[in-house]
MDTraj code that builds the backbone (N, CA, C; nanometers):
import mdtraj as md
import numpy as np

residues = "GLU PHE LEU PRO TRP CYS LYS SER ALA GLY VAL LEU GLU GLU GLY GLU GLY TYR ARG VAL ALA SER ILE GLU ILE ALA LYS GLY GLY ILE GLY LYS THR PHE THR THR ARG ASN THR LEU ASP ARG PRO GLY ARG LEU GLN ILE ASP LEU VAL ALA GLY PRO PHE ARG HIS LEU GLU GLY ASP TRP SER PHE GLU SER LEU GLY ASP ASP ALA CYS LYS VAL SER LEU GLU MET LYS PHE GLU PHE SER SER ALA LEU MET GLY VAL ALA PHE GLY PRO VAL PHE ALA GLN ILE SER ASN THR MET LEU ASP ALA PHE VAL LYS ARG ALA ARG VAL VAL HIS GLY ASN ARG".split()
xyz = np.array([
    [10.8550, 10.8769, 11.1074],
    [10.9760, 10.7899, 11.0347],
    [10.9713, 10.7470, 11.1928],
    [10.9068, 10.7879, 11.3102],
    [10.9270, 10.8053, 11.4390],
    [10.8284, 10.7232, 11.5195],
    [10.7692, 10.6613, 11.4153],
    [10.6097, 10.5923, 11.4617],
    [10.6352, 10.5107, 11.3654],
    [10.6869, 10.3876, 11.4161],
    [10.6969, 10.3294, 11.3525],
    [10.5449, 10.2020, 11.2732],
    [10.3947, 10.2563, 11.3544],
    [10.2699, 10.2451, 11.2206],
    [10.2376, 10.2953, 11.1937],
    [10.2882, 10.4014, 11.1930],
    [10.2831, 10.4657, 11.1357],
    [10.3394, 10.5287, 10.9408],
    [10.1741, 10.4841, 10.8676],
    [10.2385, 10.3597, 10.7074],
    [10.2796, 10.5391, 10.6475],
    [10.1628, 10.6461, 10.6763],
    [10.1416, 10.8012, 10.5727],
    [10.0676, 10.8351, 10.7447],
    [10.1259, 11.0002, 10.6525],
    [10.0754, 11.1128, 10.6959],
    [10.0695, 11.1777, 10.6301],
    [9.9205, 11.3117, 10.6324],
    [9.9519, 11.4333, 10.5980],
    [9.8763, 11.5247, 10.6047],
    [9.8582, 11.6956, 10.6019],
    [9.7971, 11.7724, 10.5978],
    [9.7112, 11.7566, 10.4423],
    [9.5786, 11.7913, 10.4876],
    [9.5111, 11.8427, 10.3958],
    [9.4046, 11.9484, 10.3611],
    [9.4570, 12.0570, 10.4894],
    [9.4082, 12.1663, 10.4864],
    [9.4684, 12.2608, 10.6158],
    [9.5069, 12.3703, 10.5979],
    [9.5505, 12.4532, 10.6941],
    [9.5125, 12.5440, 10.7233],
    [9.4516, 12.6068, 10.8133],
    [9.3960, 12.7471, 10.8892],
    [9.4185, 12.8271, 10.9807],
    [9.4466, 12.9076, 10.9921],
    [9.4663, 13.0141, 11.1707],
    [9.4735, 12.9361, 11.2415],
    [9.5297, 12.8241, 11.3304],
    [9.5146, 12.7923, 11.4343],
    [9.4199, 12.6144, 11.4668],
    [9.4412, 12.5991, 11.3197],
    [9.4154, 12.4148, 11.2837],
    [9.4874, 12.3429, 11.2204],
    [9.4937, 12.2883, 11.1625],
    [9.5728, 12.1895, 11.0751],
    [9.4777, 12.0404, 11.0032],
    [9.4103, 12.0108, 10.9062],
    [9.2632, 11.8981, 10.9501],
    [9.4129, 11.8175, 10.8570],
    [9.4125, 11.7024, 10.9238],
    [9.5624, 11.5893, 10.8573],
    [9.4359, 11.4354, 10.9161],
    [9.5215, 11.3822, 10.8040],
    [9.5140, 11.2553, 10.7708],
    [9.6190, 11.1855, 10.7927],
    [9.5742, 11.0599, 10.8593],
    [9.7158, 10.9850, 10.9278],
    [9.6742, 10.7965, 10.8623],
    [9.7843, 10.7189, 10.7996],
    [9.7603, 10.5575, 10.7449],
    [9.7946, 10.5048, 10.8816],
    [9.7321, 10.4084, 10.9758],
    [9.7992, 10.3242, 11.0537],
    [9.7889, 10.2509, 11.0150],
    [9.9336, 10.1223, 11.0142],
    [9.8810, 9.9460, 11.0039],
    [9.9971, 9.9663, 11.1632],
    [9.9787, 9.8479, 11.1720],
    [10.0121, 9.7705, 11.3202],
    [9.9648, 9.5807, 11.2189],
    [10.0916, 9.4987, 11.2514],
    [10.0089, 9.3515, 11.2491],
    [9.9442, 9.3494, 11.0978],
    [9.9510, 9.3477, 10.9813],
    [9.8584, 9.3160, 10.9058],
    [9.7604, 9.3983, 10.9088],
    [9.7762, 9.5492, 11.0171],
    [9.6096, 9.6020, 10.9756],
    [9.6047, 9.7139, 10.9528],
    [9.5468, 9.7660, 10.8998],
    [9.6089, 9.9165, 10.8260],
    [9.4276, 10.0409, 10.7827],
    [9.4546, 10.1291, 10.8453],
    [9.3366, 10.1914, 10.8518],
    [9.4013, 10.3069, 10.8932],
    [9.2935, 10.3865, 10.7987],
    [9.2978, 10.5700, 10.8077],
    [9.1671, 10.6660, 10.7969],
    [9.2343, 10.7475, 10.9133],
    [9.1276, 10.8699, 10.9817],
    [9.2281, 11.0276, 10.8865],
    [9.1048, 11.0871, 10.9956],
    [9.1458, 11.2292, 10.9405],
    [9.0707, 11.3146, 11.0707],
    [9.1639, 11.4003, 11.1056],
    [9.0925, 11.4215, 11.2580],
    [9.1186, 11.6308, 11.2172],
    [9.0899, 11.7145, 11.3139],
    [9.1067, 11.8400, 11.2503],
    [9.1823, 11.8854, 11.4354],
    [9.2654, 11.9275, 11.4187],
    [9.3879, 11.9325, 11.5224],
    [9.3660, 12.0825, 11.5432],
    [9.2963, 12.1345, 11.6366],
    [9.2708, 12.2882, 11.6657],
    [9.4128, 12.2784, 11.7449],
    [9.5120, 12.4281, 11.7599],
    [9.5532, 12.4637, 11.8226],
    [9.5861, 12.5863, 11.9740],
    [9.5918, 12.5490, 12.0751],
    [9.5574, 12.6450, 12.1638],
    [9.6266, 12.6823, 12.3240],
    [9.7215, 12.7817, 12.1628],
    [9.8669, 12.8010, 12.2101],
    [9.7852, 12.8835, 12.3139],
    [9.9099, 12.9166, 12.4583],
    [10.0772, 12.7966, 12.4397],
    [10.0550, 12.6884, 12.4927],
    [9.9478, 12.5614, 12.5264],
    [9.9584, 12.4722, 12.5778],
    [9.8545, 12.3692, 12.5559],
    [9.7658, 12.3050, 12.4073],
    [9.6919, 12.2790, 12.4368],
    [9.6506, 12.2093, 12.2335],
    [9.6471, 12.1396, 12.1855],
    [9.6910, 12.0637, 12.0094],
    [9.5049, 11.9230, 12.1431],
    [9.4201, 12.0479, 12.0649],
    [9.2580, 11.9362, 12.0206],
    [9.2343, 11.8141, 11.9738],
    [9.2259, 11.7153, 11.9336],
    [9.2262, 11.6725, 11.8309],
    [9.0433, 11.5251, 11.8201],
    [8.9815, 11.5971, 11.7090],
    [8.8078, 11.5902, 11.6807],
    [8.8571, 11.4883, 11.5700],
    [8.7615, 11.3787, 11.5816],
    [8.6979, 11.2779, 11.4213],
    [8.6281, 11.4085, 11.3448],
    [8.7234, 11.4101, 11.1776],
    [8.6481, 11.4124, 11.0882],
    [8.5894, 11.2700, 11.0107],
    [8.6353, 11.1997, 10.9743],
    [8.6333, 11.1293, 10.8779],
    [8.7235, 10.9992, 10.9784],
    [8.6746, 10.8319, 10.9530],
    [8.7060, 10.7560, 10.9259],
    [8.5973, 10.6850, 11.0117],
    [8.7339, 10.5022, 11.0841],
    [8.6821, 10.4086, 11.1122],
    [8.6364, 10.4317, 11.2691],
    [8.6039, 10.5658, 11.2962],
    [8.5480, 10.5627, 11.4400],
    [8.4195, 10.5799, 11.4042],
    [8.2813, 10.5978, 11.6087],
    [8.2077, 10.6618, 11.6183],
    [8.2389, 10.7978, 11.6449],
    [8.3337, 10.7904, 11.7016],
    [8.3922, 10.8755, 11.8981],
    [8.5208, 10.8336, 11.8428],
    [8.5474, 10.9675, 11.8079],
    [8.7740, 11.0045, 11.8954],
    [8.7975, 11.1404, 11.9216],
    [8.8240, 11.1686, 12.0164],
    [8.8786, 11.2804, 12.0004],
    [9.0546, 11.2984, 12.0690],
    [9.1109, 11.3261, 12.1845],
    [9.2413, 11.3943, 12.1394],
    [9.2756, 11.5503, 12.2272],
    [9.3997, 11.5370, 12.3726],
    [9.3158, 11.6105, 12.3835],
    [9.5437, 11.5481, 12.4203],
    [9.6205, 11.6978, 12.3805],
    [9.7255, 11.6878, 12.4143],
    [9.7906, 11.8534, 12.4659],
    [9.8309, 11.7600, 12.6162],
    [9.8476, 11.9681, 12.6723],
    [10.0037, 11.9834, 12.6884],
    [10.1249, 12.0886, 12.7548],
    [10.2206, 12.0784, 12.7903],
    [10.2124, 12.2515, 12.8807],
    [10.2510, 12.2144, 13.0000],
    [10.2895, 12.2276, 13.0655],
    [10.4357, 12.3009, 13.1260],
    [10.4630, 12.4688, 13.0988],
    [10.5859, 12.5081, 13.1161],
    [10.6160, 12.4604, 13.2621],
    [10.7617, 12.3659, 13.2649],
    [10.8269, 12.3977, 13.3724],
    [10.9569, 12.4277, 13.3912],
    [10.9449, 12.6007, 13.3118],
    [11.0650, 12.6813, 13.3477],
    [11.1566, 12.6773, 13.1461],
    [11.2454, 12.7229, 13.1796],
    [11.3004, 12.7578, 13.0474],
    [11.2823, 12.6447, 12.9896],
    [11.3772, 12.5258, 12.9927],
    [11.4413, 12.4120, 12.9441],
    [11.3230, 12.2786, 12.9170],
    [11.2361, 12.2581, 13.0105],
    [11.1620, 12.1766, 13.0639],
    [11.0184, 12.1792, 13.0522],
    [10.9630, 12.0668, 12.9738],
    [10.7967, 12.1108, 12.9612],
    [10.7079, 11.9310, 13.0182],
    [10.5439, 11.9373, 13.0691],
    [10.5694, 11.8561, 13.1138],
    [10.4365, 11.8185, 12.9441],
    [10.4264, 11.7314, 12.8851],
    [10.3014, 11.6463, 12.8339],
    [10.2607, 11.5918, 12.8732],
    [10.1270, 11.5810, 12.8208],
    [10.0264, 11.4837, 12.8225],
    [9.9343, 11.4252, 12.7355],
    [9.8585, 11.3422, 12.6956],
    [9.7573, 11.3178, 12.6206],
    [9.6929, 11.1961, 12.6398],
    [9.5613, 11.2692, 12.5953],
    [9.5060, 11.1963, 12.6727],
    [9.3905, 11.1582, 12.5572],
    [9.3775, 11.0239, 12.5354],
    [9.2991, 10.9973, 12.4157],
    [9.1471, 10.9493, 12.4660],
    [9.0379, 10.9454, 12.3735],
    [8.8594, 10.9038, 12.4112],
    [8.8533, 10.8027, 12.2785],
    [8.7984, 10.7234, 12.2223],
    [8.7938, 10.6229, 12.1006],
    [8.6294, 10.5833, 12.0708],
    [8.6063, 10.5206, 11.9916],
    [8.4649, 10.4061, 12.0015],
    [8.4999, 10.3844, 11.8942],
    [8.5003, 10.3257, 11.8353],
    [8.4999, 10.2138, 11.6926],
    [8.3476, 10.2775, 11.6178],
    [8.2956, 10.3177, 11.4835],
    [8.1740, 10.2765, 11.4014],
    [8.1327, 10.1244, 11.4330],
    [8.1589, 10.0092, 11.4627],
    [8.1220, 9.9070, 11.4380],
    [8.1487, 9.7968, 11.5994],
    [8.1131, 9.7129, 11.6195],
    [8.1310, 9.6134, 11.7292],
    [8.2179, 9.5128, 11.6242],
    [8.2147, 9.5321, 11.5680],
    [8.3252, 9.4185, 11.4868],
    [8.4679, 9.4536, 11.4322],
    [8.4133, 9.6540, 11.3655],
    [8.5617, 9.7159, 11.3988],
    [8.6502, 9.7339, 11.5248],
    [8.5133, 9.7377, 11.6075],
    [8.6202, 9.6622, 11.8038],
    [8.6954, 9.6396, 11.7945],
    [8.6403, 9.4714, 11.7385],
    [8.7148, 9.3943, 11.8141],
    [8.8428, 9.3163, 11.7231],
    [8.8413, 9.3394, 11.5794],
    [8.9190, 9.4132, 11.4610],
    [9.0810, 9.4302, 11.5359],
    [9.0349, 9.5855, 11.5060],
    [9.0881, 9.6762, 11.5212],
    [9.0390, 9.7671, 11.6458],
    [9.0720, 9.7580, 11.8187],
    [9.0305, 9.7910, 11.9134],
    [9.1594, 9.7481, 11.9583],
    [9.2101, 9.6589, 11.9876],
    [9.3393, 9.6437, 12.0817],
    [9.5069, 9.6885, 11.9582],
    [9.4321, 9.6821, 11.8432],
    [9.5925, 9.7790, 11.8017],
    [9.5414, 9.8969, 11.7750],
    [9.4904, 9.9391, 11.7586],
    [9.4637, 10.1201, 11.8113],
    [9.4885, 10.1644, 11.9769],
    [9.4851, 10.0920, 12.0512],
    [9.4481, 10.1292, 12.2027],
    [9.6150, 10.1105, 12.2810],
    [9.6789, 10.0030, 12.1454],
    [9.9000, 9.9937, 12.1724],
    [9.9036, 10.1528, 12.1015],
    [9.8423, 10.1651, 12.0540],
    [9.9366, 10.2939, 11.8997],
    [9.8744, 10.3886, 12.0131],
    [9.7874, 10.4188, 12.0723],
    [9.7398, 10.5475, 12.1569],
    [9.8527, 10.5514, 12.2311],
    [9.8647, 10.4256, 12.3664],
    [9.9055, 10.4094, 12.4936],
    [10.0778, 10.4262, 12.4572],
    [10.1642, 10.4076, 12.3116],
    [10.2640, 10.4224, 12.2559],
    [10.3317, 10.5752, 12.2377],
    [10.1988, 10.6570, 12.2517],
    [10.2159, 10.7538, 12.1124],
    [10.2964, 10.8588, 12.2005],
    [10.2547, 10.9020, 12.3744],
    [10.2997, 10.9776, 12.3622],
    [10.4861, 10.9214, 12.3892],
    [10.5154, 10.8263, 12.4356],
    [10.6194, 10.8230, 12.4643],
    [10.7533, 10.8651, 12.3045],
    [10.6607, 10.8090, 12.2233],
    [10.7484, 10.8003, 12.1623],
    [10.7820, 10.9585, 12.0899],
    [10.6734, 11.0295, 12.1040],
    [10.6700, 11.1700, 12.0686],
    [10.7983, 11.1955, 12.1647],
    [10.8015, 11.1583, 12.2492],
    [10.9079, 11.2105, 12.3644],
    [11.0242, 11.1811, 12.3154],
    [11.0679, 11.0533, 12.2800],
    [11.1848, 11.0078, 12.2244],
    [11.2457, 11.0905, 12.1337],
    [11.1158, 11.1673, 12.0034],
    [11.1368, 11.2509, 11.9574],
    [11.1991, 11.3327, 12.0293],
    [11.1290, 11.3646, 12.0841],
    [11.1621, 11.5397, 12.1345],
    [11.3400, 11.5594, 12.1749],
    [11.3937, 11.4635, 12.2150],
    [11.5404, 11.4206, 12.3072],
    [11.6030, 11.3760, 12.2042],
    [11.5479, 11.3165, 12.0629],
    [11.6739, 11.3612, 11.9612],
    [11.6885, 11.4911, 11.9424],
    [11.5633, 11.5291, 11.8370],
    [11.6021, 11.6929, 11.7943],
    [11.6038, 11.8318, 11.8627],
    [11.5946, 11.7797, 11.9778],
    [11.6344, 11.8773, 12.1144],
    [11.7730, 11.8713, 12.2042],
    [11.7884, 11.7387, 12.2254],
    [11.8576, 11.7053, 12.3072],
    [11.8176, 11.6389, 12.4949],
    [11.8699, 11.5487, 12.5465],
    [11.8444, 11.5717, 12.6654],
    [11.8579, 11.7152, 12.7591],
    [11.7297, 11.7698, 12.8227],
    [11.7472, 11.9100, 12.9122],
    [11.7340, 11.9004, 13.0476],
])
top = md.Topology()
chain = top.add_chain()
for i, resn in enumerate(residues, 1):
    res = top.add_residue(resn, chain, resSeq=i)
    for name in ("N", "CA", "C"):
        top.add_atom(name, md.element.get_by_symbol(name[0]), res)
traj = md.Trajectory(xyz[None], top)
């Protein structure tokens, strides 16, 4: 609900320290679904790796660095390459914008849920 480009999302599999999830993204009439394996390396890292979708390569790394009891520094690094040049031309700018705004969307949501600290 807080990611305007996210049409649907769901967990397909869950195990100790990981989840396999699928997300359907849509923006400007263009939509694609992809699946990732999301591995939690507690306390401060979440690794994202492609399982299936319109990419040749997709990986992401969320990191959470404690700044005391009430704050943390959050960073996100995404690397991706589409499975074809045509897919990259058609969907590349949309996905780049989505990945560039994802961190801000999560920070805004955390403030709604947990308040400004």
